[in-house]
C-alpha positions as CSV (number, residue, x, y, z in Angstrom):
1,X,41.7,18.7,-6.7
2,X,42.3,21.7,-8.8
3,X,43.0,20.9,-12.7
4,X,44.5,23.9,-14.7
5,X,43.2,23.8,-18.0
6,X,45.2,25.8,-20.6
7,X,43.6,27.2,-23.9
8,X,44.1,29.9,-26.4
9,X,42.2,33.0,-25.6
10,X,39.9,33.5,-28.5
11,X,36.1,33.2,-27.9
12,X,36.0,29.9,-29.7
13,X,38.9,28.5,-27.8
14,X,37.5,29.5,-24.5
15,X,34.1,28.1,-25.4
16,X,35.8,24.7,-26.4
17,X,37.9,24.7,-23.1
18,X,34.7,25.2,-21.3
19,X,33.3,22.1,-23.1
20,X,36.1,20.1,-21.8
21,X,36.0,21.6,-18.2
22,X,32.3,20.5,-18.0
23,X,33.4,16.9,-18.8
24,X,36.1,17.1,-16.0
25,X,34.3,18.8,-13.2
26,X,32.7,16.7,-10.5
27,X,33.8,14.4,-7.7
28,X,35.7,17.1,-5.9
29,X,37.6,18.3,-9.1
30,X,37.6,22.1,-9.7
31,X,38.7,23.7,-12.9
32,X,40.9,26.8,-13.4
33,X,40.9,28.0,-17.0
34,X,44.3,29.5,-18.0
35,X,44.4,31.6,-21.4
36,X,47.7,31.3,-23.3
37,X,48.5,33.3,-26.5
38,X,50.1,31.2,-29.2
39,X,52.5,32.3,-32.0
40,X,49.6,31.7,-34.5
41,X,47.5,34.2,-32.5
42,X,50.3,36.8,-32.2
43,X,51.0,36.9,-36.0
44,X,47.6,37.3,-37.9
45,X,49.1,38.5,-41.3
46,X,51.9,36.0,-42.4
47,X,50.8,32.8,-44.2
48,X,51.0,29.8,-41.9
49,X,54.0,28.5,-43.8
50,X,56.0,31.7,-42.8
51,X,55.3,31.1,-39.0
52,X,55.9,27.5,-38.7
53,X,52.9,25.6,-40.6
54,X,51.5,23.0,-38.3
55,X,51.7,23.4,-34.7
56,X,51.6,27.3,-34.6
57,X,48.4,27.1,-32.3
58,X,49.6,24.6,-29.9
59,X,53.4,25.1,-29.3
60,X,53.0,27.5,-26.3
61,X,50.3,25.4,-24.8
62,X,52.5,22.3,-25.0
63,X,55.4,24.3,-23.4
64,X,53.1,25.4,-20.6
65,X,52.2,21.5,-20.0
66,X,55.9,20.5,-20.0
67,X,56.8,23.3,-17.6
68,X,54.1,22.4,-15.2
69,X,52.2,25.7,-15.5
70,X,49.0,23.8,-16.6
71,X,47.8,20.3,-16.1
72,X,45.7,19.9,-19.4
73,X,45.9,21.7,-22.9
74,X,42.7,21.9,-24.8
75,X,43.3,21.9,-28.6
76,X,41.4,21.8,-31.8
77,X,42.7,18.4,-32.7
78,X,43.2,19.5,-36.3
79,X,45.8,22.2,-35.2
80,X,48.0,19.5,-33.6
81,X,51.0,18.0,-35.4
82,X,50.4,14.6,-36.8
83,X,52.7,13.0,-34.2
84,X,52.8,13.5,-30.4
85,X,55.3,15.8,-28.9
86,X,57.7,13.9,-26.6
87,X,56.6,13.8,-23.0
88,X,52.9,14.5,-24.0
89,X,49.9,12.5,-25.0
90,X,46.3,13.1,-25.8
91,X,44.6,11.7,-22.9
92,X,41.0,12.2,-24.3
93,X,39.1,13.3,-27.3
94,X,35.7,14.7,-26.8
95,X,32.9,13.3,-28.8
96,X,33.3,14.7,-32.3
97,X,31.2,17.5,-33.8
98,X,30.4,18.0,-37.5
99,X,33.8,17.7,-39.3
100,X,32.5,19.4,-42.3
101,X,33.8,22.7,-44.0
102,X,31.1,25.3,-44.4
103,X,30.6,28.0,-47.1
104,X,29.6,31.3,-45.5
105,X,28.1,34.0,-47.7
106,X,26.7,31.8,-50.6
107,X,24.6,28.6,-50.8
108,X,27.0,27.1,-53.4
109,X,30.0,27.6,-55.7
110,X,29.6,29.7,-58.8
111,X,32.0,30.4,-61.5
112,X,34.3,33.4,-60.9
113,X,33.4,33.7,-57.3
114,X,35.9,35.4,-54.8
115,X,36.4,33.1,-51.7
116,X,38.5,33.7,-48.7
117,X,40.4,31.1,-47.0
118,X,44.1,30.6,-45.7
119,X,44.1,26.8,-46.0
120,X,45.8,25.3,-48.9
121,X,43.8,22.2,-48.4
122,X,40.7,24.1,-49.0
123,X,42.1,26.1,-51.7
124,X,43.2,23.1,-53.7
125,X,39.9,21.3,-53.4
126,X,37.9,24.4,-54.2
127,X,39.9,25.1,-57.4
128,X,39.4,21.5,-58.3
129,X,35.5,21.7,-57.9
130,X,35.4,25.1,-59.8
131,X,38.7,26.3,-61.4
132,X,37.5,29.8,-62.2
133,X,37.3,30.6,-58.4
134,X,39.5,33.5,-57.2
135,X,40.8,32.1,-53.8
136,X,42.2,35.0,-51.4
137,X,44.1,34.6,-48.2
138,X,42.1,35.2,-45.1
139,X,43.1,34.8,-41.6
140,X,41.8,35.7,-38.2
141,X,39.4,34.3,-35.7
142,X,35.9,33.2,-36.7
143,X,34.4,36.6,-36.1
144,X,37.3,38.4,-37.8
145,X,36.9,36.4,-40.8
146,X,33.2,36.9,-41.0
147,X,33.7,40.6,-40.7
148,X,36.5,40.6,-43.4
149,X,34.3,39.0,-46.0
150,X,32.0,42.0,-45.9
151,X,34.8,44.5,-45.6
152,X,36.7,43.1,-48.6
153,X,33.6,42.4,-50.8
154,X,34.3,38.5,-50.9
155,X,31.6,36.4,-52.2
156,X,32.1,33.8,-49.6
157,X,34.5,32.3,-47.0
158,X,35.1,28.7,-46.0
159,X,35.3,27.8,-42.2
160,X,34.9,24.7,-40.2
161,X,31.2,23.9,-39.4
162,X,32.0,23.0,-35.9
163,X,33.5,26.2,-34.9
164,X,30.5,28.3,-36.2
165,X,28.0,25.9,-34.4
166,X,30.1,26.1,-31.1
167,X,29.8,29.9,-31.3
168,X,26.1,29.9,-32.1
169,X,26.8,31.1,-35.5
170,X,25.1,28.3,-37.6
171,X,23.0,30.9,-39.3
172,X,26.1,32.1,-41.1
173,X,26.4,28.7,-43.0
174,X,25.1,28.8,-46.6
175,X,26.3,25.4,-47.5
176,X,27.8,22.4,-45.9
177,X,30.5,20.6,-48.2
178,X,30.1,16.8,-48.1
179,X,33.4,15.2,-47.5
180,X,33.0,13.6,-51.0
181,X,33.4,17.3,-52.3
182,X,35.8,18.8,-49.8
183,X,37.6,16.2,-47.7
184,X,38.1,17.7,-44.0
185,X,41.4,18.3,-42.3
186,X,42.5,15.3,-40.2
187,X,40.8,15.4,-36.8
188,X,38.5,18.5,-37.8
189,X,35.5,18.6,-35.4
190,X,37.4,16.9,-32.6
191,X,38.6,18.5,-29.4
192,X,41.7,17.0,-27.9
193,X,42.8,17.1,-24.2
194,X,46.6,16.9,-24.0
195,X,48.4,15.8,-20.7
196,X,51.9,14.9,-19.6
197,X,52.7,11.2,-20.3
198,X,51.6,9.2,-17.4
199,X,49.0,11.5,-16.4
200,X,46.1,10.2,-18.7
201,X,43.9,9.5,-15.6
202,X,43.2,13.3,-15.2
203,X,41.0,13.3,-18.4
204,X,40.2,9.7,-19.2
205,X,36.6,10.2,-18.0
206,X,36.0,12.5,-21.0
207,X,37.4,10.3,-23.7
208,X,35.1,9.2,-26.5
209,X,36.5,5.9,-28.0
210,X,34.9,6.1,-31.3
211,X,36.2,9.7,-31.9
212,X,39.7,8.5,-30.7
213,X,39.6,5.6,-33.3
214,X,38.6,7.7,-36.2
215,X,40.9,10.7,-35.4
216,X,44.0,8.6,-34.6
217,X,43.6,6.9,-37.9
218,X,43.4,10.2,-39.8
219,X,46.5,11.7,-37.9
220,X,48.3,8.4,-38.5
221,X,47.7,8.6,-42.3
222,X,49.1,12.4,-42.4
223,X,51.9,11.3,-40.3
224,X,52.8,8.5,-42.7
225,X,52.6,11.0,-45.7
226,X,54.8,13.3,-43.9
227,X,54.1,16.4,-41.7
228,X,56.4,18.4,-43.8
229,X,54.8,17.5,-47.2
230,X,54.3,20.8,-49.0
231,X,51.3,19.6,-50.9
232,X,47.7,19.9,-49.5
233,X,46.9,16.7,-47.6
234,X,43.7,15.6,-45.9
235,X,42.3,12.5,-44.1
236,X,38.9,11.6,-43.0
237,X,37.5,8.4,-41.4
238,X,33.6,8.0,-41.7
239,X,33.4,5.2,-39.3
240,X,33.9,2.5,-41.9
241,X,36.6,3.6,-44.3
242,X,39.5,6.0,-44.1
243,X,40.0,8.5,-47.1
244,X,43.4,10.2,-47.7
245,X,43.9,13.0,-50.1
246,X,46.8,14.8,-51.7
247,X,46.5,17.5,-54.2
248,X,48.2,20.2,-56.2
249,X,47.8,23.5,-54.5
250,X,46.3,24.9,-57.7
251,X,43.8,22.2,-57.9
252,X,45.1,20.9,-61.2
253,X,45.1,17.4,-59.8
254,X,43.6,15.7,-56.6
255,X,44.1,12.1,-55.6
256,X,42.0,10.1,-53.1
257,X,42.6,6.8,-51.9
258,X,40.5,4.7,-49.4
259,X,41.2,1.7,-47.0
260,X,41.4,0.6,-43.6
261,X,45.0,0.8,-42.8
262,X,46.4,4.4,-42.5
263,X,50.0,3.4,-43.7
264,X,48.6,1.6,-46.6
265,X,46.3,4.5,-47.8
266,X,49.3,6.9,-47.2
267,X,51.6,4.5,-49.2
268,X,49.3,4.4,-52.2
269,X,49.2,8.3,-52.1
270,X,52.8,8.8,-51.8
271,X,53.3,6.4,-54.8
272,X,51.4,8.7,-56.9
273,X,53.8,11.8,-56.3
274,X,57.2,10.1,-55.8
């Protein structure tokens, strides 16, 4: 049986697709990798909000699934919308890697630093930690952002730890933020294998139950807050407790709430901003 696995075309995305393929091969199963360019890949200059915010790195992959051009789509789970697209399901989550954010170029935050990131979640929490920081927009794949840090003379940039490690670039990490400092994006560190509804069996052997439990709680919390919420939102499950966060983009206030039920955590956060 041949399984066509769709992925974005960046080095990181193809590396991640190969991790998924390695879990699916065997017992007569062959894998064909199908690179697909997404709207987020085509437009590397506009802020995410101007090109569709959440989902800009998954839409074309989902269309390829629905059209029958691929059988499995491999996503960085954090790039997905907080609710499943009609007709599609996450058939498997690979075992989660380090979900933390990493500071590259410095071993900690200092007053007045210039830091590059396009994430409003990171921006808000960084400014809450050190209000004198200058946060500058920075987009591109991992290698491009590392290069731009030097070209633009930035003191540091913030990237997902897991992406750096998957690319063999862990040496670029100067500091790993604890979730108590910088709460990760919901599902950060996890890879999602998306399939058409009813075809879960294609990828079920790759599913990690504990990763699914944590990630789906995080996604449910963000969904309950509202995918269209303009404020920075984050959610992270450490295995025992779910933490949700909502903040002002300028870092002037950050609210966290903890619990077990995603809807209850989201409700507490929404009550603070309604």
